[in-house]
C-alpha positions as CSV (number, residue, x, y, z in Angstrom):
1,M,57.4,64.2,7.9
2,H,58.3,64.0,11.5
3,F,59.1,61.0,13.6
4,V,57.2,61.6,16.9
5,S,57.8,60.2,20.3
6,H,55.0,57.9,21.3
7,R,53.5,60.2,24.0
8,K,53.4,63.5,22.2
9,C,50.0,64.8,21.1
10,I,49.2,65.9,17.6
11,H,47.0,69.0,17.1
12,M,46.3,68.8,13.4
13,T,42.7,68.0,12.5
14,N,43.5,67.1,8.9
15,S,46.7,65.3,9.5
16,T,47.6,61.7,8.6
17,T,49.3,59.7,11.3
18,L,51.0,56.3,10.9
19,L,51.4,53.9,13.8
20,L,54.2,51.3,13.2
21,T,55.3,48.6,15.6
22,S,58.8,48.2,14.2
23,P,59.7,50.9,11.7
24,S,63.2,50.8,10.2
25,L,65.1,53.9,9.7
26,E,65.0,53.3,5.9
27,L,61.2,53.1,6.0
28,I,60.9,56.3,8.1
29,L,63.1,58.2,5.7
30,E,61.2,56.9,2.7
31,I,57.9,58.0,4.2
32,G,59.4,61.4,4.8
33,R,60.5,61.7,1.2
34,R,57.2,60.5,-0.3
35,E,54.8,62.0,2.2
36,P,56.5,64.8,4.1
37,G,53.3,65.9,5.8
38,W,52.6,62.6,7.5
39,K,53.4,61.9,11.2
40,V,54.9,58.6,12.3
41,H,54.6,57.1,15.7
42,S,56.5,54.0,17.0
43,L,54.2,51.8,19.1
44,I,56.7,51.4,21.8
45,N,55.8,48.3,23.9
46,G,52.4,48.4,22.2
47,T,51.4,51.6,24.1
48,P,48.8,53.6,22.1
49,P,49.9,57.2,21.5
50,A,47.9,60.3,22.4
51,I,46.5,61.7,19.1
52,E,44.0,64.5,18.5
53,G,42.3,64.7,15.1
54,G,43.2,63.6,11.6
55,T,43.2,60.1,10.2
56,V,45.1,57.3,11.8
57,W,46.5,54.2,10.1
58,A,48.2,51.5,12.1
59,F,50.4,48.7,10.6
60,V,51.0,46.1,13.3
61,D,53.4,43.2,13.0
62,W,52.2,39.8,14.0
63,L,55.3,39.4,16.2
64,C,56.6,42.5,18.0
65,P,59.7,42.7,20.1
66,D,58.0,42.7,23.5
67,I,54.4,42.0,22.8
68,S,52.2,40.1,20.4
69,G,50.6,42.0,17.5
70,L,47.2,40.7,18.5
71,E,47.6,42.4,21.9
72,V,48.7,45.7,20.2
73,C,45.4,45.6,18.1
74,R,43.3,45.1,21.3
75,R,45.1,48.0,23.0
76,L,44.6,50.3,20.0
77,R,40.9,49.5,19.9
78,A,40.6,50.0,23.7
79,S,42.2,53.5,23.6
80,P,39.9,56.5,23.0
81,E,42.6,58.1,20.9
82,T,43.1,55.2,18.5
83,R,39.9,53.1,18.6
84,G,38.9,54.5,15.2
85,A,42.2,53.8,13.5
86,H,42.4,51.7,10.4
87,I,44.5,48.7,11.5
88,T,46.4,46.4,9.1
89,M,48.0,43.3,10.6
90,I,51.2,42.2,8.9
91,I,51.1,38.4,8.9
92,D,53.7,35.8,8.0
93,D,51.4,33.3,6.3
94,T,48.0,33.1,4.6
95,Q,46.5,30.6,7.0
96,N,42.8,31.2,7.7
97,E,43.5,30.9,11.4
98,S,45.9,33.9,11.3
99,R,43.4,36.0,9.4
100,R,40.6,35.1,11.7
101,R,42.6,35.9,14.9
102,A,43.7,39.3,13.4
103,I,40.1,40.3,12.6
104,E,38.8,39.2,16.0
105,A,41.5,41.2,17.7
106,G,40.3,44.3,16.0
107,A,42.3,44.5,12.7
108,D,40.5,45.9,9.7
109,D,42.5,43.9,7.2
110,Y,45.9,42.1,6.8
111,M,48.7,41.7,4.4
112,L,51.7,39.5,4.0
113,G,55.0,41.1,5.1
114,P,57.4,42.7,4.8
115,L,56.0,46.2,4.9
116,D,57.3,48.9,2.6
117,I,56.3,52.4,1.5
118,D,54.5,51.3,-1.7
119,R,52.3,48.9,0.2
120,I,51.6,51.6,2.8
121,L,50.5,54.0,0.0
122,N,48.4,51.3,-1.6
123,R,46.5,51.0,1.6
124,I,46.0,54.6,2.4
125,K,45.7,56.4,-0.9
126,P,42.5,54.8,-2.3
127,S,40.6,56.0,0.8
128,S,42.2,59.4,1.2
129,A,42.2,60.4,-2.5
130,P,39.1,62.3,-3.9
131,A,36.5,60.0,-5.4
132,K,35.9,60.0,-9.1
133,D,32.3,61.1,-8.6
134,P,32.2,64.0,-6.2
135,S,28.4,64.1,-5.9
136,K,26.7,63.1,-2.7
137,L,25.0,59.7,-2.5
138,V,21.5,59.7,-0.9
139,H,19.5,56.7,0.3
140,G,16.5,57.9,2.2
141,N,17.8,59.8,5.2
142,L,21.3,58.4,4.7
143,V,23.7,60.9,3.0
144,V,27.2,60.0,2.0
145,D,29.8,62.4,0.6
146,P,32.7,60.3,-0.9
147,T,34.9,63.4,-1.4
148,A,34.7,64.4,2.2
149,H,34.7,60.8,3.3
150,S,31.7,61.4,5.5
151,A,28.3,59.8,6.1
152,N,25.4,60.9,8.1
153,Y,21.9,59.7,8.9
154,C,19.3,62.4,9.7
155,G,22.1,64.8,10.2
156,I,23.9,62.5,12.7
157,Q,27.5,61.8,11.7
158,L,28.3,58.0,11.3
159,H,31.6,56.7,12.5
160,L,32.8,54.3,9.8
161,R,36.2,52.7,9.4
162,A,37.8,52.8,5.9
163,N,36.6,49.4,4.8
164,E,33.1,50.0,6.0
165,F,33.0,53.3,4.1
166,R,34.3,51.7,0.9
167,L,31.5,49.1,1.1
168,L,28.8,51.6,1.7
169,V,29.9,53.8,-1.2
170,F,30.2,50.8,-3.5
171,F,26.7,49.6,-2.6
172,L,25.2,53.1,-3.0
173,R,26.8,53.5,-6.4
174,N,25.7,50.0,-7.5
175,P,22.1,49.4,-6.1
176,D,19.7,46.7,-7.0
177,Q,22.5,44.3,-7.9
178,A,23.5,41.2,-5.9
179,H,27.3,41.4,-5.4
180,S,29.1,38.2,-4.5
181,R,31.9,38.4,-1.9
182,T,34.4,37.6,-4.6
183,A,33.2,40.5,-6.7
184,L,33.4,42.8,-3.7
185,I,37.0,41.8,-3.1
186,K,37.9,42.2,-6.7
187,N,36.3,45.7,-6.9
188,L,37.4,47.1,-3.6
189,W,40.5,45.3,-2.4
190,H,42.2,44.2,-5.6
191,D,45.5,45.4,-4.1
192,S,45.1,43.4,-0.9
193,G,45.9,39.8,-1.9
194,G,44.9,37.2,0.5
195,I,41.5,38.6,1.7
196,D,38.9,35.9,2.0
197,E,35.2,35.8,1.8
198,R,34.8,35.4,5.6
199,T,36.6,38.7,6.1
200,V,34.1,40.4,3.8
201,D,31.3,39.1,6.0
202,V,33.0,40.6,9.0
203,W,33.2,44.0,7.4
204,V,29.6,43.9,6.2
205,G,28.6,43.0,9.8
206,R,30.5,46.0,11.1
207,L,28.9,48.3,8.6
208,R,25.5,47.1,9.6
209,R,26.2,47.6,13.3
210,A,27.6,51.1,12.7
211,L,24.4,52.1,10.9
212,I,22.0,50.5,13.4
213,T,23.9,52.0,16.4
214,Q,23.1,55.5,15.0
215,G,19.4,54.7,14.4
216,A,19.8,54.1,10.7
217,P,18.0,51.1,9.1
218,D,20.1,48.3,7.7
219,P,20.0,49.0,3.9
220,L,21.7,45.7,2.9
221,R,19.9,42.5,2.1
222,T,21.7,39.1,2.2
223,V,21.0,36.9,-0.8
224,R,21.5,33.3,0.2
225,S,24.4,31.6,-1.6
226,I,25.2,34.7,-3.6
227,G,26.1,37.8,-1.5
228,Y,24.6,41.2,-0.7
229,V,22.4,43.7,-2.4
230,L,21.3,47.3,-1.6
231,D,17.7,47.9,-2.7
232,S,16.8,51.3,-4.0
233,I,14.1,53.3,-2.2
234,S,11.3,54.0,-4.5
């Protein structure tokens, strides 16, 4: 693991990069011990780094030394190098207003602080580890490969964030069943205490937009007062 200055480019297509707003020396050393291949960037003054290739995970404190965490999220989403990063906001309370503002600023999810290596691994490993079922999932012209963490529609690659991809895989593996928001949280984010049903709606909305943007039909059906269902194609 290398601690990298915030303007240096990374030329590793399969690398994992962490963006941290206020990493302690102890945390950096522990990341290096547990995951020596990962790169760590400090978000100095909230400035997005230049990164080429690989997966990017950002952990942004609600309050940073010189800038608000919400503004850091907005800058990450605005930068071409980091707009596809998975962003977790580290919040100080579980108030709905804090959660709402984090999601609106561009965060994918949130957790109560403080941040440590185990919580980082709990966020990253479920998405980066090979899926239990390596076979591809097919829904019409939509093809999803859980092992490669890729999805395409009519051969066109879909750009999905980690939570959107989790949702899509779950629905494809469990079609023709209405899943409540509570059930989705329990099955997909059991390690992410504090996620509420409104946040699930936001992620489902993002998944739908990602599919429609690439010309794919929306495969999800909203069941009033229950949740969502993906209907099989006969």
